[in-house]
C-alpha positions in Angstrom: -4.0 -27.5 -5.7 -4.0 -31.1 -4.8 -7.3 -33.0 -4.9 -7.4 -33.4 -1.1 -7.6 -29.6 -0.6 -10.7 -27.6 -0.6 -11.4 -23.8 -0.2 -14.5 -22.5 1.5 -15.6 -19.4 3.4 -14.7 -19.1 7.0 -17.0 -18.8 10.0 -16.3 -16.9 13.2 -14.8 -20.0 14.8 -12.6 -20.8 11.8 -11.5 -17.2 11.3 -10.2 -17.4 14.9 -8.4 -20.6 14.0 -6.9 -19.0 10.9 -5.4 -16.3 13.1 -3.5 -19.1 14.8 -2.3 -20.4 11.4 -1.1 -16.8 10.6 0.7 -16.5 14.0 2.5 -19.8 13.4 3.4 -19.0 9.7 4.7 -15.5 10.5 6.6 -16.6 13.7 4.5 -14.2 15.9 3.9 -14.4 19.6 0.4 -14.8 21.0 -1.3 -11.4 21.2 -4.9 -11.5 22.5 -5.6 -7.7 22.1 -4.6 -7.8 18.5 -6.6 -11.0 17.9 -9.7 -9.3 19.5 -9.2 -6.3 17.2 -8.9 -8.5 14.1 -12.1 -10.3 15.0 -13.9 -7.0 15.4 -12.6 -5.6 12.1 -13.1 -8.5 9.8 -16.2 -10.3 8.5 -15.6 -14.1 8.4 -17.6 -14.4 5.2 -14.9 -12.2 3.4 -12.3 -14.8 4.3 -11.5 -18.1 2.7 -9.9 -21.1 4.3 -7.9 -23.9 2.7 -8.8 -27.2 4.3 -7.1 -30.6 4.1 -10.1 -32.7 5.0 -11.3 -31.0 8.2 -7.9 -29.4 9.0 -7.5 -25.7 8.3 -4.1 -25.4 6.7 -4.2 -21.8 5.3 -6.3 -19.0 4.2 -6.7 -15.2 3.7 -9.3 -12.7 3.2 -10.5 -9.2 2.1 -10.6 -6.2 4.4 -12.7 -3.6 2.5 -11.0 -0.2 2.6 -10.9 3.0 0.6 -7.8 4.2 -1.3 -7.3 7.6 -2.9 -7.0 7.3 -6.7 -5.8 9.9 -9.2 -8.5 12.5 -9.8 -11.4 10.7 -8.1 -10.3 10.6 -4.5 -11.0 7.8 -2.1 -12.5 4.7 -3.8 -13.3 1.2 -2.5 -10.9 -1.6 -3.0 -10.4 -5.2 -1.8 -7.5 -5.1 0.7 -6.2 -8.7 0.7 -4.8 -9.5 4.1 -3.7 -12.3 6.5 -2.6 -14.7 3.7 -0.8 -17.6 5.2 -0.2 -21.4 4.7 0.8 -23.5 7.7 4.3 -24.9 7.8 4.4 -28.4 6.4 1.6 -27.7 3.9 3.4 -25.4 1.5 3.9 -26.1 -2.2 0.7 -28.1 -2.4 -1.2 -25.4 -4.3 -3.0 -24.0 -1.3 -2.1 -20.4 -2.1 -3.1 -20.7 -5.7 -6.5 -22.2 -4.7 -7.0 -19.4 -2.2 -6.1 -16.6 -4.6 -8.3 -18.1 -7.3 -11.2 -18.3 -4.9 -10.8 -14.7 -3.7 -10.3 -13.1 -7.1 -12.9 -15.2 -9.0 -15.5 -14.6 -6.3 -14.9 -10.8 -6.6 -15.5 -11.1 -10.3 -18.5 -13.3 -10.0 -20.2 -11.1 -7.5 -19.4 -7.9 -9.4 -17.7 -6.6 -6.2 -14.6 -4.4 -6.0 -12.7 -4.4 -9.4 -9.5 -3.4 -7.6 -7.5 -5.5 -5.2 -4.2 -4.7 -3.4 -1.9 -6.2 -0.8 1.5 -6.0 0.9 3.7 -8.9 -0.1 5.6 -10.8 2.6 8.0 -12.1 -0.2 8.7 -10.5 -3.5 8.4 -13.7 -5.6 4.9 -14.8 -4.7 2.2 -12.5 -6.1 3.2 -11.6 -9.6 1.9 -14.9 -10.9 -1.6 -14.0 -9.6 -1.6 -10.7 -11.5 -0.4 -8.4 -8.7 2.2 -5.8 -9.7 4.3 -3.4 -7.7 2.4 -0.2 -7.9 3.9 1.9 -5.0 7.3 2.1 -3.5 8.3 3.4 -0.1 11.6 4.8 1.3 13.5 4.2 4.4 15.3 7.3 5.7 18.2 7.3 8.2 19.7 10.6 9.3 21.9 11.7 12.2 20.7 14.1 14.9 21.4 17.7 14.3 21.9 17.5 10.5 21.8 21.1 9.2 19.2 22.5 6.8 19.9 25.0 4.0 19.7 28.5 5.4 16.7 29.2 3.0 14.5 26.5 4.6 11.4 28.0 6.2 10.2 26.2 9.3 7.7 29.0 10.2 6.9 30.7 13.5 4.8 27.9 15.0 6.3 25.5 17.5 6.1 21.7 17.3 4.8 20.3 20.6 5.0 16.8 22.0 1.7 16.1 23.6 -0.2 13.2 25.1 -2.2 10.8 23.1 -5.5 12.3 24.4 -4.5 15.7 23.1 -3.0 14.5 19.9 -5.7 12.2 18.6 -8.3 14.7 17.4 -5.5 16.8 15.8 -3.8 14.0 13.9 -7.1 12.5 12.8 -8.1 15.8 11.2 -4.8 16.3 9.6 -4.6 12.8 8.2 -8.2 13.0 6.8 -7.3 16.2 5.0 -4.1 14.8 3.4 -5.5 11.3 2.7 -8.3 12.7 0.5 -5.7 14.1 -1.8 -2.6 11.8 -1.6 -2.8 9.0 -4.1 -2.3 5.7 -2.4 -3.3 6.7 1.1 -6.1 4.8 2.9 -9.1 6.4 4.7 -9.3 5.6 8.4 -12.5 5.2 10.3 -12.8 4.8 14.0 -11.9 1.0 14.1 -8.9 1.5 11.7 -7.6 4.3 13.9 -7.8 2.1 16.9 -5.9 -0.6 14.9 -3.3 1.9 13.7 -2.6 3.1 17.3 -2.4 -0.3 19.0 0.4 0.0 21.5 1.1 -3.3 23.2 4.4 -5.2 23.3 4.0 -6.8 19.9 3.5 -3.4 18.3 6.3 -1.8 20.2 8.9 -4.4 19.3 11.2 -3.5 22.2 10.7 0.2 21.7 8.7 2.7 23.8 5.1 3.8 23.7 3.8 6.0 20.9 4.9 9.6 21.0 3.1 12.5 19.2 4.7 15.6 17.9 2.1 18.1 16.6 2.2 21.3 14.6 -0.7 23.3 13.2 0.3 22.0 9.7 1.4 18.5 10.5 2.4 15.8 12.9 4.8 12.9 13.5 3.9 9.6 15.1 7.1 7.9 16.4 8.7 5.7 19.1 11.9 5.9 21.1 14.3 3.1 20.5 16.7 2.9 23.3 17.7 -0.8 22.8 20.8 0.0 20.7 23.9 2.1 21.2 22.5 5.6 21.3 18.9 6.5 21.4 17.1 6.5 18.1 13.7 7.9 17.0 11.7 5.3 15.0 9.2 7.3 13.0 6.0 5.6 11.9 4.4 8.4 10.0 4.9 12.1 9.1 1.8 13.9 7.8 1.9 17.5 6.8 -0.3 19.9 4.8 2.4 22.4 3.9 6.1 22.6 3.0 6.6 24.7 6.1 4.9 22.2 8.4 7.0 19.4 6.8 10.3 21.2 7.5 9.2 22.1 11.0 8.4 18.5 11.9 11.7 17.2 10.6 13.6 20.0 12.3 12.0 19.1 15.6 12.9 15.4 15.3 16.5 16.2 14.3 16.9 18.6 17.2 15.7 16.1 19.8 18.0 15.9 22.8 19.9 12.7 23.7 19.1 11.1 20.3 21.8 9.8 17.9 19.6 9.4 14.8 16.1 9.4 13.2 14.9 6.3 11.3 11.7 6.6 9.2 10.6 3.4 7.3 7.7 3.8 5.0 8.0 7.4 3.9 7.0 8.6 0.5 9.3 7.6 -2.4 9.7 11.3 -3.3 10.3 12.4 0.3 11.9 15.9 0.0 14.1 15.7 3.1 17.4 15.4 1.0 16.6 18.7 -0.6 16.2 20.5 2.7 19.8 19.6 3.8 22.9 21.7 3.5 24.7 18.5 2.7 22.3 16.3 0.6 24.6 13.3 1.2 24.0 13.5 5.0 20.8 11.3 4.7 20.7 7.7 3.7 17.6 6.7 1.7 16.7 3.2 0.5 13.7 2.3 -1.5 11.6 -0.9 -1.6 8.2 -2.1 -2.8 5.1 -1.4 -0.7 1.7 -1.8 -2.3 1.0 -4.4 -5.0 -2.2 -3.9 -7.1 -4.3 -6.3 -9.0 -7.0 -5.3 -11.5 -9.7 -7.8 -10.9 -12.1 -6.5 -13.6 -10.0 -4.3 -15.9 -13.0 -2.7 -17.7 -14.4 -1.5 -14.4 -11.0 -0.7 -12.7 -9.4 1.6 -15.3 -12.3 4.1 -15.3 -12.1 4.4 -11.5 -9.3 7.1 -11.9 -8.7 9.9 -14.2 -5.7 10.3 -16.6 -3.3 13.0 -17.6 -4.7 13.8 -21.0 -6.6 12.5 -24.0 -5.7 9.1 -25.4 -6.9 6.5 -27.8 -5.2 3.2 -28.1 -5.8 -0.6 -28.3 -4.3 -3.0 -25.8 -3.8 -6.7 -26.0 -4.0 -7.9 -22.4 -2.8 -11.3 -21.2 -4.2 -12.7 -18.0 -4.0 -16.4 -17.3 -5.2 -16.2 -13.7 -8.3 -14.1 -14.4 -9.0 -15.0 -18.1 -12.1 -12.7 -18.4 -9.6 -9.8 -18.7 -7.6 -11.3 -21.5 -8.0 -10.0 -25.1 -8.2 -6.8 -26.9 -9.5 -3.6 -25.4 -10.0 -0.1 -26.8 -9.0 2.5 -24.2 -10.4 6.0 -24.8 -9.6 8.9 -22.5 -11.4 12.2 -23.1 -10.1 15.8 -22.5 -11.3 15.6 -18.9 -9.3 12.5 -18.2 -12.3 10.2 -18.0 -11.6 6.7 -19.4 -13.7 4.1 -21.2 -12.7 0.6 -22.0 -14.5 -1.5 -24.5 -13.9 -4.8 -26.3 -12.5 -4.6 -29.9 -11.2 -6.7 -32.7 -8.9 -4.0 -34.0 -5.1 -4.5 -34.1 -3.4 -3.8 -30.8 -0.8 -1.0 -30.4 0.5 -2.6 -27.2 0.7 -6.1 -25.6 1.1 -6.3 -21.9 0.1 -8.5 -18.9 -2.4 -7.8 -16.1 0.6 -7.7 -13.7 2.1 -4.9 -15.7 -1.1 -3.0 -15.9 -1.5 -3.3 -12.1 1.9 -1.8 -11.6 1.2 1.3 -13.6 -2.4 1.8 -12.4 -1.7 4.3 -9.5 0.8 6.3 -11.6 4.0 5.6 -9.7 5.6 3.1 -12.0 6.3 4.3 -15.6 5.2 2.0 -18.4 8.3 3.1 -20.3 10.4 1.5 -17.4 8.5 -1.8 -17.7 8.9 -1.7 -21.5 12.6 -1.3 -21.0 12.5 -4.5 -18.9 10.8 -6.3 -21.7 7.4 -6.5 -20.1 5.5 -4.5 -22.8 5.5 -5.2 -26.6 4.9 -2.1 -28.7 3.3 -2.6 -32.1 3.0 1.1 -33.0 6.0 3.5 -32.4 5.2 6.0 -29.6 2.3 4.0 -28.1 4.2 3.1 -25.0 5.3 6.6 -24.3 1.8 8.0 -24.8 0.1 5.5 -22.4 2.9 5.9 -19.9 2.3 9.7 -19.8 -1.4 9.2 -19.4 -1.0 7.1 -16.2 1.6 9.3 -14.4 0.6 11.4 -11.3 2.4 14.0 -9.3 3.3 13.7 -6.4 4.2 10.1 -6.5 1.7 7.6 -4.9 2.5 6.6 -1.4 1.0 4.0 0.9 2.3 4.0 4.5 0.1 1.6 6.4 0.3 -2.2 6.1 -3.0 -4.0 6.2 
């Protein structure tokens, strides 16, 4: 960061000004309802601004949320959000200064040892210790695509209902699944309001929210009539049973006057392909979603449980948060509980904080990263053992951007 730039906490007034910086940086239109919601949701003191003299040129902050972790359920984390630098001020070190302030302050305060974000560009956040921890799928499938004859959609009908009728049902279903599904975020009243904002910026040329509900699930979607043929643009499908999942999909695929269904952000292990009589009838693409950063590794790793007993020594590299660097002894007992302590013993593995962030939720295999040259194994079998300990089933999934 150049010497003329400083980083300091935002106030109510400068947080509002930062939202203007974000709007300019992300090429967004003015949107007063969303601005008002942001100012209600976020504490200015949790945000940092980058200033060139008195001019605010960038910033970002932390939205405290709770994310479901393997074995321990919903746990607090630092949701890093609204990170932006104004055009004309990029490549001056503003982002590096901002990230250093956010992460180093979390460490100094003994606050959340786990941070996460959605990356606007894939090449930015690895250098700050964030690793891709969760992937999402985009599904495109034609109307009427047939299921296997053995698929059970059950006796209950899927109904399309008003928002007033749907909201208590979908909130209950979401809470039930979110408590179990690794990577899902808890939603309180303000975050539900935020999720269901329905103005022109949220619609993006599509129609208002629609709600399809079933006793064992729901779909939240929009109608996109702006292209050749009407499409259903699904925002989320939440189900508590395989029967409910099949019933919701069957309802969407049987919608009249629709050419196709497009669902961006579904789980990386979405089972739709395996419901189909022709598995090639669906197009599925995968991309990154949530990036994870272990702020304080010795406090973060014990936040979850692991797949089995383990004893190993890690050599961790971490230039951006140097208090994490060095050798750590990781012990996991028969109940999956972890303890991390400093040691001088010889390491069995060497890896970076970015790599450790990637495997933390259990969706990315350490063996895959080792094959990419991102782990050095000093004892044969050490990579495979640690990889197995981190894995979870089903795969982690994060469907809402924050």
